[in-house]
N, C-alpha and C positions, 0 to 999 in steps of 0.2 A: 504494500500500500504506499502511496506517495505521501509526502509530508502534508499535503493539503487534503488527504482523505480520499483521493480519486483512485479507482482501481486501474493499474497500468495495463495497457493493452497486451503486454507480453506475458501476463500472469496466466499460465495455462490452467492451473488449478481452478482459478476463478471461472475461466471461460468454460471449463468442462463440467464443473459441479454446480456452478451458479452461486448465488448469494441469497441471504434471507430477505432483506428489506431494501426496496428501491424508493428513494425520495426524489420527487420531481419538483423543481422550482422553475421560475421564468428566466433567470439570468445566470450566466457563469459566475459573476461576482457573488451573487447571493448563495450559489451552490458552494463556492469556495469558503465562504464564511461559515455556513451551517455545518459543513463537513468536519470542521475543527472540533465540534462539540459532540460528535457521534462516534461510536465504536466501529470495529471492523465488520460487524454484521450489517452495516448500512453502506449503501452507495448513493451519493447525491449527484444528480445530473440536472442539466438545464434543458428546457424546451425552446429557449431563445424566443420567448414571447408566445404569440398566438399560433396555434397549429391548424385552425380552421377559420374560414371566413366566408361571407357571401361572395359569389363570383363577380368579377369585374365586368364581364362581357354581357351580362343580362341582369334582369331585376333580381332573380334569385329568391323570390318569395311566392309561394303558391297561394294566391289570393282566394282561390275557390275551395281550398282545403285548410281552413282555419289559419291562414297566413303562415303556413309551415315554412320555415327558412330552409333553403336548399344549400347547405354548406358544402364547401369543397376544401381540399387541402392544397394551398397554393404551391406552385412548382418549386419555389425557392425553399420551402420547408419540407418537401417530401423525403429528402435524404435523411433529415434529422428525425422525422417521424419513424422511418424504417429502423433507425438506430435505437430509438426509444422502444419500439416493438420488441426488438431482440433482447434489450435489457429487461423488459417487463416479463418476457417468457422465462427468464432465468430466476426471477424473484418469486418468493412465496407470498410476499406482501408488498402492496403498492401504497405509498404515502404521498398524497398530494399536498404540497406546502406552498401553494401560490398565494398571492397577496390576499388580505382579508376583506377587500371591498367586493362590489358586484362583479367588476370586471375579472378580478382574481378568481371568484367563484365560477364564472363562466369559462375561464381558461381551464380550470380543473375539470369541469364537466366535458369540455371539448376534448381534453386529453383522453378521457375514458372512451369516448366515441371513436376518436382517431386511432387509438391503439387497439380497437376491436375488442374491448373488454365488456361490452354490452351494458346492461342495466346496473345502476348502483344500488338498486333496491332488492333485486332477486338473487339469492345465493345459488339457486338452481341454474340461472343463466350465467352467473358470474362466480365461479368457484373460487377464484383468487380473492384474497381479502384486500379490500380497498378502503383506505381511511383518509379522511380529510382533516388536516390540522391547520390552525390559524394562530398567529401571534402578532403582537403590536411592535415588537423589537426583536432584532436578531442578536440575542445573548444566550449564553449557555443555560441560564435559569429559565428563560422564556421558551426555548426550544424543548427542554426536558419537561416543562409543565405542559406544553402543547401535546407532546407525545403521550403523556399520561391521560389526556382528555381528548381523544380523537372523536370525530363525528362523521356523519354521512354528508354528501353534497346537499346544500340547501337549495332545493328546486325553486323556491320562491325568489331567491336572489338571482338565480339563472334566468328565470322567466322575466324578471324586471330588466336585466341586461339585454335579453333578446328583444324585448318590447322596444327599448330605446333604439337598438340597432335596426330593427325592422321599420320603425317609424321614420328614422332618418333616411333609410334607403327608399321608402315609398315617397318621401318628399323630394329627395334628390333626383330620383329617376323619373319624376313627373314634372317637376318645375324646371329642371335643366333643359329638356327639349322645348318647353314653352319659351325659355329665354333664347335658345338657339334660333327658333323660328321667328321670334318677334324682334330680336336685337342683333345678335351675332353668335356664331358658333364658338364653342369653347367655354361659354359662360356656365355657371352652376349656382345653385342656391341650397342652403341647408336650413334645418328647422330652428335651432338655437342661434346659429350664425346670423340669420336674417334679422333676428330681434336685436342682436348686438349692433349690427350695421345700422338699423333704424335709429337706435339711441345716438349713435355718432353723427348721423346725418341731421337729426333733429337738433342736436346741440349746435352743429355748424350753422344751420339756418337761423337758430335763435341768436347766434352771435352776429350774423349779417344784418338781422332786423333790429339789432340793439341800437338804441339812441342814448348817448351818454347824458347824464344829468349833472349839472354843476351844483356844488355845495361847498361851504366854507366852515372852518372852525377857527376859534380865537384862543391863543395860548399865551398865558402870562408867565414871564420869567421872574420869580420872586426871590427875595433874600431875607433871611432872618438876621436882624442886626446883631443880637447877642446870643448865639446858640449856647445851650447849656453844655457843660463838660464836667464829668463824663455823661453820656446819655442816660436818661432816667431809667431805662430798662436794664441798665447794667451791662449791656452788650459792648464788647470791645470793638475797636475799629476807628476809622477816620470820622471826625465830627462833621456832620453835614450842616450846611447853612444855606443851601439853595434848593428850590424845588420848582417844577413846572406844573402849572395847573391849567385845566381847560375850562372855558366858559360853559356852564351847564344850565344857567338860569339868567334871564334878562328881564328887568322890570317885573319881577315876581312871576314870570312865565317860564316854565321849563322849555328848554330848546330840544326839538327833535333833530334828527340827522340833516334834514333838508330845510330847516327853518331859516338858516342864513344862506341865501341863494346867490348872492353876488357881491362883488368888491364894494359897491356903494354902501351896502348894509354894514359891512365890516368896518369901513372907514367911519361911519356914523357912531358905531359902538366904541371904537378906539378913541375917537374925539371926545366922547362923553365920559371916558374913564381918565382923562388927563387931569392931574393935579388933585385927585381925591385920596382919601385915606383908605388903607387896606389893613385888615386884621383877621386873625384866625377866628372863624365862627364855630368850628367844631373839630374835634380830634377823636377818631374811633380806632381802637386796636382790637383785632379779633384773631383768635387761633383758627387756622384753616387746615383741614386734613385732606391729603390726596391719596386715593386708593391706587394700589399697584395695578398694572395692566393684566389682562387675561393672557394665558399662554397662547401660543400660536395655533390657529387652525390654518388650513390650506390658503384661504383667501387672504387672511391678514398677514401671513408670511410672504405671500406674493406682493402684497401692497408695500410692506416695509422694505423688502429687498429692492423693489423698484424705486422707492423714495430715497433710500440711502445710497444704493450702489448703482442704480440705473439698470438692474437686471430686468430682462423681459420675463413674463410669466413662464415661458417655455424654458429659459435658462435656469430660472429658480428651481423648477421641478426637476430638471436634469441633474443639477448639483445635489438637490435634496435626495434624489434616488441613489446617487453615489454614496452619500453619507449614511443612508439607511442600509444599503446592501452590504457595505463594508469597505473600509479604507485600510491600506497597509499601515499599521502602527506598531513600531518595534518588532517588525518581522512577522506580524500576525494580522490577518484580516479582521477588522473590528467594525461592527455596526455601531455607528456613533449616535444616531437619532432614532426615534420611533417612526412608525409609518406616516408618510407625509401627505396622504390623501385623506383628510378627515375634516369634519365640521364640528367636532366635539371640543369641549373645554375641560373634559375630565382628566384627572391625573391619578395614577395608581397609588395605592397606599405605600408601596415599596419606594416609589420615587419621593413621595412626600416626606417620608422618614429620612431618606438619604439626603434630601435637599436641606433639611434643617441641620443635619450633622455637618455638611459642607459649609453652610453659611456661618455656623458657630465657629468652625475651625478657622475660616479665612477672614471673617469680618467681626467676629465677636458675638456674644450672647444677645446683645441688644438688637441684632439683625436677624435673630432666629427666635421669634416669639410665638411660634405655633403655625401649623399648616393652614392653608386656605384652599377651599374647594369652590369650583365655579360651574355655572351652567352656561352653555353656549347661547348666544343671541341670534345665531343664524336660523333662518326659516328651514324647517324640516330637518334640523340637526339630529344625527343619530348618536345619542349620548352613551350608547354601549361602547363606542370607540373611545380612543384616547387622544388628547391633544398632542401636538408635535413638541417633543422634549428631548433632551439628551438621554441616551440609554443609561449612562452612568454619570451623575452630576459631579463625581469626583474627577472626571476627565476635564480638567481646567483648560480652556481654549489656549492660554499662553503656553501650556506644556505641549500642545499639539501643533504649534505654528510651523515648526520645521518639518513635520510629517505630512502636512496637507498642502495642496496647491493653493495659491492665494485666494481664489474664488471659493474653494471649498472651506478654507479657514474662516473667511469673512461670514459665510452663511452659518457655519457651525457656531461661531462666536455670537452671532445674532440670536440663534435659537437658544443657546445656553443661557445668555443674559436674560432673554424674555422669560424663559421658563423659571429661572431662579428668582428673578425680580417679582414674579407673580406670587412667590412664597415669602416675601419680605414684608416688614411692617409698613404702615402708612407713613408718608412723609408729613411732617408737621411744619407749617409755615406761619409766620407772623405777618398778617395783612394789616396795613395802616391806610386810613383814609383821612385826608385833611381837607376841610372846606374853608375857603377864604372868601370873605365878603368885601366888595368895594362899595363902601357906603351902603345905600339901600338899592343900588342900581343893578349890581351883578353878583353872581355866585360862581366861583371857580372851584374846581375839585382836582386834587392830586391823589393818585393811588400808588402804593408801593408795597412790596412784600420782601421778606428775608426768610431764610430757612433756619428753623430751630433744630430740626433732626431730618436728615436726608432720606432715611428709610430705604425704600426700594430704589430711590433715585441714585443710590450708590452704584447700582448696576444699570439702571435704565433712566438716564438723566432726562429731565423735562426740558422742553424747548423754551419755557418761560425764562425771562431775564430777571435777575436780582435787581431790586430798586429800593434802596434805603432812603427814607425820608427823614428830615431833620426832626429833632425832639422839640416840639412846641406845645403851647398850652392855649386854651380858649381865651380869647380877648387880647392875645398878644399882638402888638403892632408889628407889621412887616413892611418891607419896601418893595415896590414894583420897579424892576430895572428895565423891562421891555415888554411890549405887547406885540405879538406876531400873528398876522392873519395868514391862514393857509388855504390855498385853493385846492379843491379836489374834484374829480369827476368819477361817477360810477363806471364800473367796468363790466363787460359781458361775462357771463359764466365761462370759465376756462374750458378749453378742449379737454376731452377725456385723456388721461394717461391710461396705460394698461391697468395700473393699480386702481384708479378711481372707477374705471369701467367694471372691473371685477367686483368692486365694492357695490356698485349700483346693481349689477346682475344678482348678487347675493341678496341684497336688501329686497329685491323684487321676487326672490324665490326662483330665479331662472338659472338653470345649470346646477351642477354639483361639483364637489372638489376635483373629480377626475376630468371635468369638461372645460374648466375655465381656460387653461393654457391652449388646448387644441382649438377652441373657439376663436381665441385671439389670433392664433397663428393662421388659421384658415382664411379669415377675412382679409388678412394682409397678403397672404400667398396668392389669393385670387385677384389681387390688384384692386379690390374695392376700397381699401383703407390704406393710408400711408402715415408715416410719422414725420412731424416737422422737426425744425432744428432743436426744439426743446423736448423731443421724443414724445410729443403728444399726438394723438390720433386725429386725422381728418379724412373725410371721404374724397375719393377721386371722382372725376366726372362720371366714370363708369359706375362707381359705387352709388352715386346719387341717381343715376338713370335706373339701375337695377332696383334700388330701394323704392323709387317712385312707382315703378311698375307693380312691385309687390304690394305696396300700401294701397294703391288704387284698385288692384284686381284680386288681391288675396289678403284683405285686411286682417282677417282672423288669424292668419298664420304669423303675422308679424306683430300681433297684439301682445303686449307685456302680460296682461292678466290671463289671456288664453294660454300662453306658453307656460306661465307659472302653474296654472291648473294641470296642464299635462304633466309637469314635473311631480306634482302632488300625486297624481294618479299612478305614475311609475313607482313612487314610494309606497303607495298602497298595494301594488302588485308585490313588491318586496316583502311587505308585511302580511301578505296573504289575504288582504281585505278586497282585492279585485283580481279578476282573471286576465291573463295576458291577452287572450283572444278578444275579450270584451272591449278592452281599452283600445286595441288596434282597430277593430271593426268600427267602433263608434267614431273614430277619427277618419277612417278610410272612406266610408260611404259618402258623406258630404264633400269631402276633399276631392275625390276622384270625379264626381259629377261637376264640381266647380271647375277643375282643370279642363275637362272636355268642352265645357261651355266657353271658356276663355280662349282655348285654341281656335275656336270657330269665330268668335266675335271680335277679338282684339286685333287691331290693325298693326302691321309691321312698322317698326320705327326705323326710319332711314338714318343710318349713321355715316353715309358717304355723301360728301359735299363736293361739287366740282370746283376747280380753281383754274386760274389762268396760267399756272406754271406747267412746264413740261419736264419730263424725266431727263436728267443730264446724261443718262446712259443710253436709253433707247428712243428717246424723243416722244414717247407717248404721254398723254395728259396725266398730271398728278391729281389725286383726290384727297380730301381730308377724311380720315378714318378715326374711329374711336378704339383705343386699345387699353390695356390694363393700366397704363400710366398717363391716360389722357389722350388728347387729339394729336395726330401726326399726319404727315403727308406720305402717300403711298402710290406707287406706279400702278396704273390700270393694266399694265402688261403682266401682272402677277398671275400665275407662278413662274412664267418664263423670266420675268425681271423682278427682282426682290428689293429694288431700291426703296428706301424710306428716308425721310428727312424730318427733323424736328420743326415745329411751327415757330414762327419768329418770336413769339413772346417768351420762348425759353432761351433766347439768344443772349450772349454776354457782350457782344460788340468787340470781342477780342479775336484777332486773326490767329489761326492755328500756327504755332511756331515751327511746326515740322514741314507741312506741305505748302504753307504760305497761301493756300487757296480757300480752304474751308474756314468756318468760324466755329469757335468753341461754344457749344450749347449745353444746356442743363439736361441731364438724362437720368434714368433710374436703372439700377442693376436689376437682375431677376429677383433679388431678395429685397428690392425696394430701396436700396441705398443710393443717395444722390451722388452723381459724379459729373464731370464736365468733359465731353468728348468732341472730336472733330465732326462737323456736319457732313464731311465727305466720306464718313465711314460707309463701306468697309475698305475703300481705297486708301484711307489714312486712319490708323487706329490710335492716334495720340489721345491720351486721356489724363485727367487730374482728378484727385478726390476732393480737393478744396477749390473754392471759387477764385478764378483769376481776376485781378483788377486791372489788367492791361499794362501795368508798369513793368520795367525791367530791373532785375537784381543789379545793384551797384557793383557787386563783386564778381558775378559770373555771367550776367546778361540773360539768365533764365527768367521765366515769368514769375512775378510775385503773385502770391495767393493770400487770401484772408483766412486765418485760422484762429478761432476763438477771439475774434475781434481785432487781431493784430496781423500786421504784414509778416509773411515768411517767404523764403525762397522755395520754389517748387522743386528745386534740385536738392534732394536729401543729403547729398555729399557736401553741399555748400554750407559754410558755417556763418554766413552773414546773419546778423540780427539787427532789427531797427533800434534806434537810440532809446526808445521807451523801454524796450526789453532789457537793454544793457544796464539802464539805471535801476 
């Protein structure tokens, strides 16, 4: 047996006499980690993911026979399935250890079917013992506990996963031809993705329609003539004698946000405040307590990784999968976190006890004052699962930094801090409010706070800023040094980031932990959505066109409430409260009739517009077409001539430095990343990742580009820097 627990191919005894127990998981890394905890009577192998799926070449759902899925074994996995069959024949017992969610349950069920082991319920049909085990973390204790408590396949979870897969296939295989016929070939639409696209489009339209509203506020810079020393509360530190207070009441009337509308009003207020006395009207000091955050669930982990590190949802889940399945630590594959697809806030008793011990050891007893239990706020959360947490809280992030890749360490550190912070005491703040009156005309207010005890903020700092106000008393006279009017304008709602879109989907009960990342990837891969320079999502022209068609002709499909109801029904299938066939049939009957009607009645949308330009290669007319990344010019001689050109609004007015003929234009890569390439492509393939400004480098004469708001040379070997960067 190898050091990782795999049976060597050259072990004749094993091949001849077989082995007792075969454990099948999804990935080689997971197999490697689990094998370390099992004896020589076990062999742990990987299926490398799904072993069966619906066919790509046809619908693959028998609508006339209870929507029976017609699964096939994809060509790319047939060799692996045959190897697993041989392994299964040698084993006396088969243990399915796929992930604990619906998809993992479905993979386990598919393995039984693909390996020809028949029913999981009848021993007559299936003489080989088949067991299903689940665990939240890949540790020795968790695996041993799972082996002591095997169960059979949960058919309800399998049905729920099949229902989702079949519904998505029915939508995709019927809406896509509609889009091909009415817009252009190659387009597609999905059930949950279409709702996500609608949210993004509606946010963009809201931004376009937005009209800014002007408003002002007035701030007084005040000074205490003789501040007390030391401060009355006994706190050490610098003595404060200045504060800034905002006008909140004028002529006995409380001011709302938009009550001061223009500069004229502010000038009148400032003029009236000149030369009058100021004094402290009221001082209020309160203790304020802040509660620690909940441990991560899938959506909140994705949101925080996006906000802090700029990780996409897909990147976050990929890294989390690596941490869950096992990372090489001190020569041993170690599962560092619990299962990362969860909507629960539960934490195990084992972790709660271990966390208090680690907190006491590293931070002191005042930071370990008892365990905290939480309930998830997510709609439809399955509280039987566990939140995302470190498998062993004693594995301090700093001790693992050299063992992990930078991105792995950053995410592990984030998960460890969040889970441990959730078990720490409240933070105690001292909040102070000072009201200042200017005669009887105006009331100004200053707010500040300082930290008495940081509590959980020792590991999870707050974004709030410390602001210590001077120690003053009621009736005390103060001096006004300056009054400043500030102009403001309301701003439109920001574009969605991946994080805020996931949050909105979750709040509306759309999608589940396993679907957020694929949903976001799909709408971007299809060219319906792109990211701006701030990594926020906006719809392409094609995305708006597709969304408009779906909203007009299939409003129920892109309705937030309807989609959330579908998710709830899928949950009910998983709980045994609804039948798979009933849910699918109730959706299919009205939907199929609707599609047939729209195929007949909706007119084709023309996306070809004639132009006066001719193809530089063959001389035929160029037309405007609509592609994944917007409008572009294409030759009418296609497919014999494949010439395409960017439309002028994407131009930079910078001549290509290589061919001296074309112009550098803004383009998008297949993954949606912006770059600047020659308009004479493919004759000239010059390209830059950063936007050229048309200037030449003083050092090497290459084009200068704008990178993070500063000039840089486009030649990476050139060491020229602008004067501002040198300073």
